[in-house]
Backbone bond lengths (Angstrom), bond angles and torsions (degrees), N, CA, C in turn:
res aa  C-N    CA-C-N  psi(-1)  N-CA   C-N-CA  omega(-1)  CA-C   N-CA-C  phi
1 X - - - 1.460 - - 1.525 110.35 -
2 X 1.340 116.02 144.80 1.442 120.70 177.42 1.530 110.68 -74.41
3 X 1.328 115.78 152.68 1.453 120.06 177.28 1.525 108.90 -63.04
4 X 1.336 118.01 131.70 1.473 120.32 -177.63 1.523 114.15 -73.78
5 X 1.333 117.54 -18.27 1.463 120.55 176.72 1.523 108.73 -136.75
6 X 1.334 115.62 117.58 1.463 122.21 -177.10 1.516 108.53 -134.37
7 X 1.323 117.07 133.69 1.462 121.00 171.62 1.523 108.88 -125.30
8 X 1.326 115.38 148.47 1.464 121.43 179.92 1.517 108.92 -136.32
9 X 1.346 115.16 110.84 1.479 121.94 178.93 1.531 110.86 48.63
10 X 1.316 114.56 46.88 1.457 121.91 -174.82 1.524 110.75 -79.66
11 X 1.325 115.97 125.22 1.454 122.52 174.48 1.526 108.73 -121.17
12 X 1.338 115.28 144.11 1.455 120.66 171.92 1.520 109.65 -143.54
13 X 1.339 114.90 123.98 1.460 121.28 -179.58 1.513 109.83 -123.66
14 X 1.342 115.22 149.95 1.458 122.55 175.95 1.524 108.32 -127.58
15 X 1.324 116.65 103.98 1.456 122.43 176.63 1.536 111.46 47.90
16 X 1.299 114.83 50.88 1.457 120.57 176.60 1.522 114.66 92.24
17 X 1.334 118.16 -16.83 1.463 120.59 177.27 1.528 109.54 -89.34
18 X 1.324 116.33 125.51 1.456 121.16 -179.67 1.519 108.79 -89.45
19 X 1.335 116.41 113.15 1.461 121.09 179.88 1.520 111.61 -88.84
20 X 1.330 117.54 -37.23 1.455 123.34 176.95 1.517 108.19 -135.45
21 X 1.334 115.56 140.01 1.470 119.76 -177.32 1.530 109.94 -136.14
22 X 1.343 115.89 117.17 1.461 120.80 172.20 1.501 114.96 59.14
23 X 1.317 117.90 36.58 1.463 121.80 -173.17 1.521 110.45 -81.00
24 X 1.326 116.10 117.14 1.463 122.34 177.22 1.524 108.71 -126.63
25 X 1.332 116.08 116.77 1.462 120.35 179.89 1.517 109.28 -157.92
26 X 1.332 115.27 163.43 1.459 122.28 175.50 1.523 107.39 -144.59
27 X 1.325 117.28 123.35 1.443 121.85 178.69 1.524 108.29 -98.18
28 X 1.322 118.53 117.04 1.467 121.09 -175.61 1.529 112.30 -65.03
29 X 1.324 116.95 156.03 1.464 120.75 179.60 1.525 111.68 -66.02
30 X 1.332 114.96 148.83 1.455 120.48 176.38 1.513 115.50 77.08
31 X 1.321 116.63 7.77 1.465 120.30 179.73 1.528 110.84 -94.43
32 X 1.324 115.13 156.81 1.464 121.66 167.21 1.525 106.04 -110.99
33 X 1.316 115.79 106.21 1.469 121.37 -172.64 1.516 109.58 -101.07
34 X 1.322 116.26 125.66 1.454 121.51 173.10 1.511 109.38 -87.44
35 X 1.332 116.96 118.94 1.458 122.95 178.63 1.514 107.34 -97.00
36 X 1.332 116.97 107.44 1.455 121.02 -173.46 1.527 109.99 -121.32
37 X 1.322 114.81 159.81 1.456 121.10 179.69 1.513 109.12 162.12
38 X 1.317 115.80 161.99 1.458 120.17 178.78 1.528 109.86 -71.08
39 X 1.324 116.71 166.63 1.451 120.29 174.95 1.527 109.98 -55.21
40 X 1.327 116.21 134.42 1.456 119.73 179.32 1.506 114.70 82.15
41 X 1.340 117.68 9.77 1.463 120.09 -177.79 1.528 112.92 -81.01
42 X 1.343 117.51 -12.74 1.464 120.50 177.49 1.516 114.63 110.52
43 X 1.323 118.52 9.45 1.471 120.91 -176.07 1.530 111.23 -63.71
44 X 1.321 116.91 -53.22 1.469 119.74 -178.47 1.523 110.60 -65.44
45 X 1.323 117.51 -36.60 1.466 120.23 176.71 1.516 110.77 -59.18
46 X 1.334 117.04 -44.01 1.464 120.13 178.81 1.522 111.28 -61.29
47 X 1.332 117.43 -44.25 1.464 119.89 -179.57 1.530 111.31 -66.26
48 X 1.336 117.20 -37.01 1.467 120.16 176.97 1.522 111.68 -66.98
49 X 1.320 117.33 -34.71 1.467 120.80 174.66 1.529 110.36 -67.42
50 X 1.330 115.99 -41.26 1.462 120.09 -175.71 1.526 111.89 -64.74
51 X 1.324 117.43 -32.30 1.467 119.22 -178.71 1.519 112.63 -97.68
52 X 1.328 117.75 4.68 1.458 120.99 173.77 1.504 116.07 87.72
53 X 1.340 118.35 6.69 1.458 120.06 177.97 1.526 111.52 -75.73
54 X 1.326 116.88 -23.58 1.457 122.75 174.36 1.516 109.02 -125.02
55 X 1.319 116.36 155.87 1.456 122.27 175.87 1.525 109.82 -110.56
56 X 1.331 118.07 143.98 1.473 119.98 178.50 1.526 111.68 -61.09
57 X 1.318 115.64 146.70 1.463 119.82 169.18 1.523 109.23 -73.89
58 X 1.327 116.09 -48.76 1.462 123.16 169.61 1.510 108.21 -143.96
59 X 1.331 116.75 167.45 1.452 121.20 -179.13 1.509 111.23 81.68
60 X 1.327 115.29 -173.63 1.462 120.21 -175.85 1.518 111.49 -130.28
61 X 1.342 113.92 152.46 1.461 122.42 172.33 1.524 106.28 -135.14
62 X 1.321 116.44 116.74 1.460 122.23 179.46 1.525 109.52 -106.81
63 X 1.328 114.83 125.96 1.461 121.36 177.96 1.519 108.12 -118.14
64 X 1.320 115.71 119.36 1.470 121.71 -178.02 1.532 110.39 54.41
65 X 1.339 115.09 38.23 1.460 121.19 173.86 1.505 115.64 86.09
66 X 1.331 118.52 2.77 1.460 120.40 -177.49 1.525 109.90 -130.76
67 X 1.341 116.64 147.50 1.457 120.63 175.80 1.513 109.63 -53.14
68 X 1.328 117.41 128.91 1.459 120.62 -170.38 1.529 112.72 -62.36
69 X 1.317 117.92 -27.30 1.451 120.18 177.58 1.510 113.66 -76.00
70 X 1.337 117.05 -7.00 1.463 121.35 -179.40 1.527 112.56 -116.98
71 X 1.315 116.72 18.76 1.460 119.95 -178.70 1.522 110.60 -60.28
72 X 1.332 115.59 135.95 1.453 121.30 -179.41 1.526 108.72 -131.49
73 X 1.318 116.85 -171.64 1.465 121.32 -173.27 1.524 114.41 -49.84
74 X 1.346 120.01 -44.50 1.473 118.68 -178.29 1.525 113.37 -59.95
75 X 1.327 117.09 -36.60 1.463 120.64 179.35 1.526 111.64 -83.86
76 X 1.331 116.75 -44.15 1.459 120.06 -176.89 1.520 111.83 -63.39
77 X 1.334 117.21 -29.83 1.460 120.02 178.71 1.523 111.94 -71.87
78 X 1.341 117.03 -13.65 1.465 121.87 179.86 1.527 112.28 -111.04
79 X 1.330 115.83 8.82 1.464 121.70 -176.36 1.520 109.34 -113.83
80 X 1.327 116.34 131.24 1.458 121.85 173.27 1.510 109.69 -116.58
81 X 1.343 116.72 137.48 1.465 121.45 -177.65 1.525 108.58 -135.13
82 X 1.324 116.13 130.95 1.466 121.85 176.85 1.523 107.97 -129.37
83 X 1.330 116.04 116.82 1.459 121.27 179.42 1.522 110.24 -96.73
84 X 1.331 114.97 158.89 1.468 120.19 179.33 1.523 110.44 -59.19
85 X 1.306 116.93 -43.66 1.455 121.85 178.00 1.526 107.26 -120.55
86 X 1.328 115.68 92.22 1.456 120.80 -176.77 1.523 111.78 -69.09
87 X 1.320 114.78 151.54 1.462 121.20 175.87 1.528 107.97 -106.72
88 X 1.315 115.07 113.62 1.456 120.86 -174.75 1.527 110.29 -124.19
89 X 1.318 115.70 173.47 1.461 121.51 173.85 1.524 107.10 -86.77
90 X 1.325 115.27 94.29 1.464 120.64 -168.06 1.513 114.17 -64.25
91 X 1.320 119.10 -22.28 1.461 120.65 -177.64 1.524 112.22 -78.94
92 X 1.333 117.57 -15.14 1.462 120.91 179.08 1.522 111.04 -79.96
93 X 1.326 115.44 157.92 1.460 119.31 167.73 1.529 108.57 -80.70
94 X 1.322 115.59 167.77 1.468 120.35 177.78 1.525 109.83 -57.23
95 X 1.329 116.91 -47.19 1.456 119.98 -178.00 1.529 111.61 -64.95
96 X 1.321 117.31 -42.46 1.467 120.36 178.98 1.524 111.11 -61.34
97 X 1.334 116.37 -39.43 1.468 119.82 -179.69 1.523 110.80 -67.01
98 X 1.322 116.78 -37.67 1.460 119.76 175.84 1.534 110.24 -61.50
99 X 1.323 117.15 -46.07 1.454 120.22 -179.43 1.522 111.30 -62.45
100 X 1.325 116.38 -40.55 1.465 121.15 178.62 1.526 110.84 -62.86
101 X 1.331 117.08 -48.16 1.454 121.05 -178.24 1.530 111.03 -66.86
102 X 1.322 116.84 -39.89 1.470 121.14 -178.63 1.522 111.55 -61.45
103 X 1.329 117.77 -27.59 1.468 120.64 -178.48 1.526 112.71 -64.99
104 X 1.334 117.23 -16.54 1.465 120.89 -179.80 1.534 112.49 -93.15
105 X 1.332 117.34 -8.14 1.462 120.71 -172.20 1.534 110.29 -127.05
106 X 1.330 117.78 110.18 1.476 119.98 176.68 1.524 112.47 -61.99
107 X 1.341 116.89 -22.86 1.465 120.22 -176.28 1.532 112.33 -94.45
108 X 1.316 118.15 9.68 1.471 120.24 -176.20 1.528 110.63 -57.57
109 X 1.339 115.88 133.08 1.449 122.75 -174.36 1.533 108.99 -106.99
110 X 1.324 116.73 97.74 1.463 120.69 -178.50 1.526 111.70 -66.24
111 X 1.324 116.91 -32.93 1.462 119.30 178.38 1.518 110.93 -63.67
112 X 1.341 116.68 -44.12 1.466 120.18 176.97 1.519 109.76 -63.76
113 X 1.317 117.79 -41.49 1.456 122.16 -179.60 1.523 110.78 -55.03
114 X 1.353 116.47 -52.85 1.458 119.19 -175.56 1.519 111.88 -73.00
115 X 1.312 117.07 -29.86 1.471 119.30 174.99 1.525 110.43 -62.61
116 X 1.332 116.63 -44.14 1.453 119.93 -179.35 1.525 111.77 -71.06
117 X 1.315 116.96 -36.01 1.462 119.90 175.80 1.523 109.91 -57.26
118 X 1.332 117.02 -41.61 1.451 120.20 178.37 1.512 112.72 -70.58
119 X 1.340 117.01 -45.93 1.457 120.67 -176.48 1.530 111.75 -66.52
120 X 1.331 117.40 -31.85 1.460 121.11 -177.46 1.519 112.69 -98.23
121 X 1.340 116.51 6.22 1.479 121.94 175.19 1.530 112.36 57.80
122 X 1.323 116.73 46.76 1.456 121.25 175.00 1.526 109.69 -92.16
123 X 1.313 115.66 141.30 1.461 121.09 176.80 1.525 108.57 -95.83
124 X 1.339 118.88 109.82 1.465 119.94 -174.60 1.515 114.39 -66.94
125 X 1.328 118.22 -16.29 1.463 120.57 -177.94 1.532 112.55 -91.34
126 X 1.320 117.31 -8.36 1.465 119.97 178.93 1.513 110.35 -74.11
127 X 1.334 116.38 143.95 1.448 120.19 172.79 1.537 109.15 -75.91
128 X 1.311 115.58 149.37 1.474 119.49 -177.53 1.515 111.28 -57.43
129 X 1.328 117.04 -39.94 1.469 120.78 -177.92 1.516 111.66 -62.44
130 X 1.333 117.85 -21.18 1.468 121.91 -177.73 1.523 112.90 -89.50
131 X 1.316 117.05 -7.07 1.467 120.16 -176.07 1.521 111.31 -74.06
132 X 1.330 115.86 144.96 1.468 120.98 172.61 1.520 109.10 -70.80
133 X 1.341 117.84 163.48 1.486 119.56 177.02 1.524 112.66 -54.00
134 X 1.341 116.91 -39.42 1.460 119.54 179.15 1.506 112.40 -66.21
135 X 1.348 116.98 -42.45 1.460 119.70 179.82 1.526 111.24 -69.18
136 X 1.317 117.37 -31.92 1.466 119.49 175.75 1.531 110.16 -63.72
137 X 1.345 116.15 -38.42 1.471 118.64 177.72 1.527 110.43 -66.94
138 X 1.323 117.51 -43.01 1.463 120.17 176.89 1.531 110.51 -57.94
139 X 1.325 115.84 -46.56 1.458 121.22 -179.79 1.526 110.49 -59.29
140 X 1.333 116.74 -42.90 1.467 120.39 179.59 1.513 112.01 -62.18
141 X 1.332 116.58 -38.09 1.465 119.79 178.87 1.528 110.61 -64.72
142 X 1.337 116.96 -44.56 1.465 119.76 179.74 1.529 110.16 -61.93
143 X 1.330 117.81 -42.87 1.457 120.88 177.13 1.519 111.94 -58.88
144 X 1.333 116.13 -34.82 1.455 120.48 -173.88 1.511 116.05 -80.33
145 X 1.351 117.48 -11.53 1.478 118.52 -171.15 1.519 114.75 -122.28
146 X 1.336 118.09 -10.51 1.467 118.40 -171.66 1.524 114.54 -79.53
147 X 1.329 118.22 -4.00 1.463 120.38 175.00 1.521 111.45 -100.23
148 X 1.340 117.15 13.19 1.460 122.93 178.63 1.535 111.82 57.72
149 X 1.339 116.90 62.92 1.466 118.88 -178.92 1.528 112.11 -67.70
150 X 1.325 115.18 150.05 1.469 120.98 172.84 1.520 110.79 -83.23
151 X 1.346 115.90 -27.36 1.473 121.86 178.03 1.516 107.38 -134.04
152 X 1.325 116.17 126.57 1.460 122.16 -179.54 1.531 108.80 -120.23
153 X 1.337 115.73 121.61 1.456 123.01 179.43 1.528 109.03 -106.57
154 X 1.315 116.65 122.46 1.468 122.36 -176.04 1.524 109.62 -122.22
155 X 1.329 116.82 118.69 1.466 121.48 -179.54 1.522 109.06 -109.70
156 X 1.332 117.23 103.10 1.462 124.12 -178.35 1.532 111.08 48.96
157 X 1.325 118.21 57.42 1.469 119.96 -174.63 1.513 114.49 -77.39
158 X 1.354 117.69 -7.37 1.472 119.75 -173.78 1.510 113.19 -120.22
159 X 1.336 118.26 8.14 1.468 120.54 -171.64 1.518 112.96 -62.85
160 X 1.343 118.57 -27.78 1.459 121.77 -177.91 1.525 112.97 -107.06
161 X 1.328 117.45 7.39 1.465 120.35 -175.53 1.525 111.56 -91.27
162 X 1.331 115.50 146.81 1.465 120.09 174.38 1.528 109.10 -76.95
163 X 1.330 118.84 165.66 1.470 120.84 -175.52 1.520 114.22 -57.31
164 X 1.341 117.99 -36.64 1.468 119.94 -179.94 1.524 110.21 -67.01
165 X 1.328 116.84 -44.71 1.461 120.16 179.15 1.514 111.46 -64.86
166 X 1.332 117.28 -38.06 1.471 120.27 177.77 1.520 110.37 -62.49
167 X 1.324 116.97 -43.34 1.462 120.25 -179.75 1.528 110.99 -62.84
168 X 1.325 117.45 -41.25 1.455 120.61 179.16 1.526 111.23 -66.49
169 X 1.341 116.09 -40.57 1.464 119.54 178.95 1.523 111.07 -64.13
170 X 1.326 117.18 -43.59 1.461 120.32 179.40 1.528 111.31 -62.20
171 X 1.328 116.32 -41.02 1.460 119.90 178.73 1.522 110.30 -63.17
172 X 1.336 116.55 -39.24 1.460 119.00 178.88 1.520 111.27 -66.21
173 X 1.330 118.11 -39.83 1.459 119.92 -179.12 1.527 111.06 -62.65
174 X 1.322 117.01 -36.67 1.471 120.22 175.07 1.522 109.65 -63.20
175 X 1.323 116.67 -43.23 1.472 120.49 177.78 1.521 111.04 -62.78
176 X 1.326 116.46 -36.48 1.464 120.90 -177.69 1.530 110.73 -61.96
177 X 1.306 116.73 -42.39 1.461 120.37 177.85 1.518 110.13 -64.10
178 X 1.327 116.11 -41.95 1.463 120.22 -178.86 1.533 111.54 -68.16
179 X 1.330 117.26 -41.70 1.460 120.74 -176.84 1.524 113.10 -75.92
180 X 1.342 116.92 -42.74 1.462 121.14 -170.73 1.531 113.53 -108.98
181 X 1.327 118.17 -11.27 1.453 119.62 -172.27 1.519 111.71 65.41
182 X 1.336 115.86 27.96 1.460 122.41 -174.32 1.533 110.80 -71.84
183 X 1.337 115.31 144.73 1.459 121.33 169.90 1.526 107.88 -94.81
184 X 1.325 116.47 130.74 1.458 121.58 -176.76 1.516 109.49 -120.92
185 X 1.323 116.08 134.02 1.466 122.47 171.05 1.524 106.00 -118.71
186 X 1.333 116.59 115.84 1.458 120.95 -175.48 1.522 110.19 -121.02
187 X 1.320 115.31 120.33 1.452 121.96 175.71 1.518 108.20 -99.00
188 X 1.330 117.07 125.32 1.462 120.00 -178.54 1.514 109.83 -159.98
189 X 1.342 114.82 146.97 1.463 120.21 173.42 1.528 111.46 -91.37
190 X 1.338 117.14 -6.14 1.469 120.39 178.34 1.523 107.33 -88.04
191 X 1.332 116.02 77.70 1.453 121.03 -169.89 1.519 112.36 -67.17
192 X 1.325 117.62 -30.90 1.458 119.77 179.93 1.528 111.12 -63.32
193 X 1.330 117.14 -34.03 1.460 120.28 177.79 1.527 110.92 -78.25
194 X 1.318 116.73 -44.27 1.464 120.60 -178.44 1.524 110.69 -58.53
195 X 1.337 115.68 -39.11 1.459 120.23 -177.19 1.528 112.72 -59.08
196 X 1.326 117.48 -25.78 1.462 121.17 -175.90 1.520 112.23 -69.61
197 X 1.326 118.77 -20.87 1.462 119.46 -172.18 1.528 114.12 -124.74
198 X 1.341 118.92 -15.57 1.466 119.08 -173.23 1.530 111.24 -81.71
199 X 1.327 115.24 152.69 1.468 121.06 170.30 1.524 110.91 -128.92
200 X 1.334 116.97 8.85 1.476 122.74 177.37 1.516 107.97 -143.68
201 X 1.306 117.45 145.19 1.469 122.15 179.46 1.521 109.55 -123.46
202 X 1.342 115.81 128.25 1.459 122.31 168.95 1.525 106.45 -118.93
203 X 1.321 116.34 115.10 1.458 121.81 -178.81 1.524 109.09 -112.71
204 X 1.333 116.55 122.71 1.450 122.35 176.93 1.523 109.50 -106.30
205 X 1.314 115.03 144.90 1.463 120.82 177.23 1.514 108.62 -140.73
206 X 1.331 116.14 115.88 1.461 122.32 179.60 1.523 111.65 52.42
207 X 1.320 116.19 40.39 1.450 121.54 176.41 1.500 115.40 82.62
208 X 1.321 118.18 1.20 1.454 121.69 -179.91 1.530 110.00 -116.67
209 X 1.326 114.85 159.80 1.459 120.15 -178.12 1.522 110.27 -83.14
210 X 1.341 115.24 123.19 1.457 120.15 174.15 1.525 109.97 -93.06
211 X 1.334 117.06 -43.83 1.474 121.38 -177.79 1.525 108.73 -151.27
212 X 1.316 116.36 140.81 1.460 123.57 164.52 1.516 105.79 -143.26
213 X 1.332 116.05 104.78 1.467 120.18 -171.89 1.528 109.75 -164.36
214 X 1.339 117.32 162.96 1.464 120.00 173.44 1.526 111.10 -57.26
215 X 1.334 116.23 141.31 1.462 120.29 -176.64 1.522 111.38 -62.45
216 X 1.334 117.88 -41.02 1.460 118.63 -178.91 1.522 111.49 -66.24
217 X 1.339 117.12 -31.66 1.464 120.28 176.73 1.523 111.09 -67.17
218 X 1.336 116.67 -40.33 1.462 120.91 177.47 1.523 109.90 -63.82
219 X 1.337 116.48 -43.34 1.464 119.66 178.71 1.517 111.97 -61.99
220 X 1.322 117.42 -37.65 1.454 121.19 -179.24 1.522 112.56 -66.73
221 X 1.320 116.92 -22.84 1.470 120.53 -176.92 1.525 113.46 -81.12
222 X 1.320 117.41 -13.61 1.470 121.34 -176.10 1.525 109.17 -133.51
223 X 1.332 115.30 157.58 1.463 119.78 177.51 1.516 109.90 -161.17
224 X 1.322 114.15 162.11 1.459 122.17 171.05 1.527 107.31 -104.51
225 X 1.332 116.44 129.96 1.455 121.13 175.84 1.520 109.09 -110.01
226 X 1.326 116.62 133.20 1.453 122.27 167.65 1.529 105.87 -105.46
227 X 1.318 115.48 106.81 1.473 122.42 -174.19 1.532 108.71 -101.25
228 X 1.333 116.90 121.99 1.465 121.41 -175.77 1.518 110.21 -124.20
229 X 1.346 115.23 129.94 1.465 121.75 176.47 1.528 108.65 -119.60
230 X 1.342 115.88 115.55 1.468 119.71 179.57 1.520 111.18 -64.22
231 X 1.340 116.57 -29.12 1.466 120.73 -177.53 1.531 112.28 -85.94
232 X 1.345 118.10 -5.78 1.454 120.24 179.99 1.512 113.32 68.79
233 X 1.357 117.00 43.05 1.468 120.84 -175.08 1.528 114.16 -108.23
234 X 1.293 118.53 10.32 1.459 118.99 -177.20 1.525 110.44 -70.30
235 X 1.329 117.73 139.12 1.469 120.86 179.10 1.521 111.61 -71.46
236 X 1.319 115.18 162.94 1.467 119.65 177.65 1.521 111.39 -65.85
237 X 1.338 115.65 -33.97 1.466 120.87 177.74 1.523 108.72 -139.27
238 X 1.331 115.44 142.76 1.454 121.88 175.11 1.533 108.40 -99.43
239 X 1.337 115.84 142.22 1.457 120.06 -173.96 1.527 114.43 -100.15
240 X 1.336 118.19 -6.26 1.466 120.52 -176.12 1.539 110.39 -59.52
241 X 1.334 117.71 132.35 1.470 120.67 -175.48 1.528 113.67 -67.79
242 X 1.347 117.81 -19.48 1.462 119.59 -179.16 1.519 113.20 -87.09
243 X 1.348 116.25 3.25 1.464 120.71 173.15 1.520 107.91 -89.14
244 X 1.333 115.99 117.69 1.459 120.98 -174.19 1.524 112.71 -93.94
245 X 1.326 117.27 -27.11 1.460 121.51 178.42 1.512 108.06 -157.00
246 X 1.324 116.82 150.19 1.458 120.02 -177.62 1.515 111.10 -154.13
247 X 1.341 114.03 148.14 1.462 121.41 175.00 1.516 107.23 -156.65
248 X 1.354 116.04 157.43 1.454 119.12 177.98 1.510 112.40 141.13
249 X 1.337 115.06 -159.31 1.460 121.25 -178.27 1.525 108.94 -138.66
250 X 1.332 116.62 -166.25 1.457 119.75 -174.77 1.524 113.54 -70.26
251 X 1.322 117.29 -17.18 1.455 120.11 -178.83 1.531 112.90 -98.69
252 X 1.313 116.68 -36.18 1.469 118.77 -177.89 1.527 110.09 -146.60
253 X 1.323 114.52 137.76 1.461 120.53 178.98 1.521 109.60 -133.20
254 X 1.312 115.06 149.54 1.466 122.28 173.84 1.516 107.72 -111.22
255 X 1.326 115.74 120.12 1.458 120.90 -177.39 1.521 110.11 -119.36
256 X 1.307 116.58 140.64 1.458 122.90 167.95 1.517 107.22 -104.05
257 X 1.329 116.17 122.18 1.461 119.38 -171.45 1.520 110.86 -128.23
258 X 1.312 114.08 150.87 1.448 120.67 165.17 1.513 104.87 -90.64
259 X 1.309 117.50 110.81 1.466 122.94 -162.74 1.520 112.69 -47.84
260 X 1.329 115.61 122.31 1.462 120.27 -174.43 1.519 114.90 -87.93
261 X 1.320 118.68 -7.35 1.460 120.25 -176.72 1.516 111.20 102.64
262 X 1.337 116.42 159.50 1.457 121.95 -173.75 1.535 112.34 -63.79
263 X 1.348 117.70 -40.28 1.465 120.20 -178.58 1.527 111.22 -63.66
264 X 1.331 116.56 -44.86 1.465 119.71 -179.73 1.520 110.91 -66.74
265 X 1.325 116.78 -35.32 1.459 120.35 178.43 1.532 110.23 -63.52
266 X 1.327 116.79 -44.58 1.466 120.79 179.57 1.523 110.88 -64.14
267 X 1.335 116.93 -42.48 1.474 120.15 179.75 1.518 111.02 -64.45
268 X 1.320 116.26 -40.03 1.473 120.63 179.24 1.525 110.18 -62.76
269 X 1.323 117.09 -45.42 1.467 120.83 -179.70 1.522 110.91 -62.50
270 X 1.339 116.60 -43.72 1.461 119.88 -179.28 1.513 111.84 -66.76
271 X 1.334 116.78 -42.15 1.467 120.63 -177.02 1.530 111.26 -65.31
272 X 1.329 117.25 -30.76 1.461 120.10 -176.71 1.522 112.71 -104.20
273 X 1.358 116.51 3.66 1.458 119.86 -179.77 1.514 111.99 54.51
274 X 1.323 115.45 45.99 1.465 119.57 -170.83 1.517 111.89 -131.03
275 X 1.315 115.42 159.11 1.450 122.52 169.77 1.523 108.89 -100.22
276 X 1.339 115.80 145.59 1.468 120.35 -177.31 1.518 109.79 -122.10
277 X 1.303 115.56 124.56 1.467 121.77 170.79 1.538 107.08 -101.72
278 X 1.330 116.66 121.78 1.466 121.80 -176.54 1.527 108.86 -101.18
279 X 1.321 115.23 126.86 1.464 120.90 179.96 1.536 109.35 -123.34
280 X 1.321 116.24 142.73 1.453 121.00 175.06 1.524 110.01 -75.12
281 X 1.317 115.71 153.45 1.458 121.67 178.06 1.522 110.44 -101.62
282 X 1.319 116.13 142.01 1.451 119.39 175.04 1.528 109.74 -85.08
283 X 1.327 115.96 176.02 1.460 119.74 -174.24 1.517 111.89 -64.13
284 X 1.322 117.56 -36.41 1.464 120.13 179.54 1.519 110.94 -65.18
285 X 1.330 117.49 -35.92 1.468 120.79 177.05 1.525 111.78 -74.33
286 X 1.327 116.11 -34.29 1.461 120.39 -178.46 1.529 112.79 -71.43
287 X 1.329 116.18 -34.53 1.465 120.41 -171.16 1.531 113.11 -53.61
288 X 1.351 120.06 -52.87 1.474 117.83 179.59 1.517 113.72 -63.71
289 X 1.331 117.86 -29.52 1.458 120.15 177.70 1.529 110.53 -66.40
290 X 1.329 117.18 -42.74 1.458 120.79 -179.83 1.520 111.05 -62.61
291 X 1.338 115.39 -41.44 1.472 119.64 -178.65 1.519 110.62 -72.06
292 X 1.329 117.27 -47.85 1.472 120.64 -175.19 1.525 111.32 -66.26
293 X 1.332 117.37 -38.62 1.455 119.75 -178.60 1.524 111.25 -66.17
294 X 1.334 117.25 -34.42 1.472 119.72 179.07 1.525 110.05 -66.95
295 X 1.325 117.64 -31.39 1.466 120.57 -175.35 1.523 112.43 -81.99
296 X 1.336 117.64 -12.20 1.455 119.36 -178.13 1.527 111.62 -79.36
């Protein structure tokens, strides 16, 4: 299968401000990709380009095999989009809005709709204008998934949700991949939650690509070392180029490393008369390393 989201030398500018520069990536089918980056890094711009709300300044963006600015019924019927602040018909009730939206999709799944309404504690008789910010986000998610999309784009879908609702939403997204083989791109600053479901990482920095790779591969490239010397012989600073950050004293140091390999690890331990405890880094710990290393 072709990658459902592909960009090639994609640039996007707004009145002289460059939001994306030279972005080339391909997200494989069936992946759950975490789109991460600092504020202003271009995440929302990329998602708006992917769904056709924006047009590239230069370069290309292909969504489900077609230029995103030319998306038509065959592609739009297979695309799901959930924005942080959805735009809905506020005078309708939740149930009326579902019926209205379902009329555009032959594949609309009423069973999934009502299951999610129950799991996310939505009141179908409430008018949209009466919903809390969290319930509006829940409603937007249900709207975005009940037509069985092949590609689902999520822009900060959990920012207003309580921990219980976030856990239920994450569990459903895992089920969605299993049931539909859906590709998901999720942009979120809640990295601890995103980490639970993603298997691909796309990291943007100042509009440029820092990383696009499998999450486990990214984790394998970095580690935290707890270095302990019973004799208290550790130097004040270590000079190895693969050490990205360090702190500690002569007896114990904490190092963040770009993994140097088993031979280098053994040589380092022997040279410093130390024992090394190797720990994996989570996404929140990895994020600054990915950004800082690209800038060096």
